[in-house]
Steps between C-alpha positions, in 0.01 A plus 500: 500500500841669479594678178857421399718711273855469363780756537616614157863511615569191711190301392404424864138391543324646805170654613446828318494695828876440531582686177517854369245538221574726202195582289457661160151635560228489242403714303740787580819285487644648824736280699408464867627299795271272703177655367275516199373255243681399186804303390705405807844369585617381841839547668648373823559802727876444505785710358625200303174440310437868437857548378472211253161622375638849442831391347344247260191714424270218613228727635453676167482166320248358747259793493567572131574869554809713569564551872607855594793547736272657766306170526825320584577770759158442659563124505836549672324718760245222565770246594570622857127482583482135400811396693372681814158336467659154474702559819198595711 
């Protein structure tokens, strides 16, 4: 059975393997990308969706915690990997 998730920016429904996962881990409240257990939010790996999430503060609202600027920098660095993986 395929697990579907929804992008918090564009609201696209797709298998969760197609998304970037942002996690507020439990119990230490650290914010991690694509790892850990805790409250999660999913984003399409596109500049458009990440830009909207950052501009409208949607990530912080979804995981119910402030998102530091370095987490956004890490997310922007993940984007080229996803576009290269889709091409191959």
